[in-house]
N, C-alpha and C positions, 0 to 999 in steps of 0.2 A: 401430556407433558413428559412423562417418564420415557415414553417411546421415542420422543424427539431427542432427548438427552442420550439415550442408549445408542441410537442409530447415528447421531450427528456429533458425538462427543469429540472425535478427532477433528472434525471440521471446525466446530465451535472453539475447541481448545487451541487450534493453530491460529485462528483469527484473533483470539485474545492475546496469544503470544506475539503475533506479528504487530499488533497495536502497541503493546508494551515495548517491543523492540524498537519500533520507529520512534516512539517518544523518547526512550533512553538514548538511542543513537544520535538523534538530533541535538539533544541537550549536551551529551558527552562530547560530541564532535565540536560543537560551538565553544565549549569551555576548555577542552584539553588538546584539541587537534588542529588549532588554527594554523600552525606552521607546517602541517603535513599535507602532501599533495592529494588532490581529489582522486586521481587515478589509483594511488596507493590505498587510500581509504576504501574506495569502491572495490578494489581487488580483494582486499582482506575481508570485507563485509560479505561479498558474494561467495568467497571460498569457505568462510565459516558457515554460511547458510547452506552451502552444498554439503558440507560434512554433516551438519545437523540433520538435513533432509535425508541423507543416506542412512544415518543411524535410525531415523524414523522409519525408513522402509525396512530396515533389518528388524526393528522391534515389532512392527505390524505384520511382517511376513509378506509384504507386497513385492519383494525382490524376485519371488518365484515366477511372477508374471512377465519378467523381462527375459527375452530370448534373442538369439542372433537374428532371427527372421524379422523381428521388429525393427532393428536398425538397418536392415537391408532395403527397406522401403524408403525411397527418396522423400516421400511426403513426410514421414516421421522425422527424418534428418532436417528438412527445411522447417518443420514446425518447431523443433528444438532450437535451431539457430534463430529463427524468427522471434520466438517467445523469449529465449534467453538473452540474445544480444540486443535486439531492438526493443523488446519489452522491458525486461529487468535491467539490462546493462545500461542503456541510455537513461532510463528513469533514475537509477542509482547515481549515475554521474551527475545528472541534473540536480538531484536531491542534495548531494553533498556539496556541490558548487553553490547552491542557494544557501545552505546552512552556513558555509564559510563566508559568503559575501553579503548575506542579509541576516535574517533572524531564523532561529530554529522553528519558531511557530509558523512563519511564512513558508518555510521549506516543506513542512508536513502537508501543505496543500498539493504537492506533487502526488501524494498517495491517493488523492481523489480521482486521478486519471487512471488508476489501476483497473477499476471495473470497465471503463470505456475501452481501454486497450485490450483487455481480456475478451470482450465481446467482438471487437473488430478482428483481432487475430484469430479467434475461434471461427468467425465467419469466413475470413479470407483463406486461412490455412487448412481448416478442418471441415469446412462447409457446414458448420453448426448454425442452426437458424437463430435469428434474433427475434425472440417471441415477445408478445405483449407483456408477459410477466417480467422478462428481463428489463424491458424499457420502463415498466412501472417501478421495479426495484431500483433502477438507476435514478428515477425521479425522487423516490423516497430518500435515497442517499443524499442527493443534492439538496433536498429540502431540509434534511437534518443538518447538513453542513451549514446551510444558510442560517438556520435558526440558532445554531450553536456559535456562529462567528459574527453575527451581525452586531453592529455597534449601537448603543442606545442613542435615541434621537437627542440632539442638542437642545431642542425646544423645551423639553422637560427640565433640563439642568438650568437653562436660562430663566425659566419661570421660577424655579426654586431660588435662584440667586436674587431675582427681583423681589420675591416675597421676603427673603431674609433681610435684604437691604431696607425694605419698608418697615419691617418689624424692629430692626436694630437701630 
């Protein structure tokens, strides 16, 4: 367990921060930003995320891996555009649109698409294989989402109401 925490601390920490951020953003947007445009909210959100991400690369020292040759490769540029614009950009626009026009809780369902889009874009743009472990992990995510969001059956509540009516 200690080895997992030591090696995956940044990954686990960023997942926890992302989860908290989505929860906060959806509730804050619904309560305080109803009159603000979706494009403006999305632009500020992604700009702040980019700044925080850049600071993270400075803190972890991963900026030393970025060089000019990396961006000369068209595959890298298409990957950045594909993941940034089509993955994050459209997902954030959809997310804030749903928050404003529906409920914040329903809007967070957009985040369940992130693992799917990551696998698809990784496969299409980077030729990453979709393994059995990835598919199994996706099934676990969706099973967890289903269990956490399912509504109780009405039959139980109707049975309780009938019992209370008979007793009362």
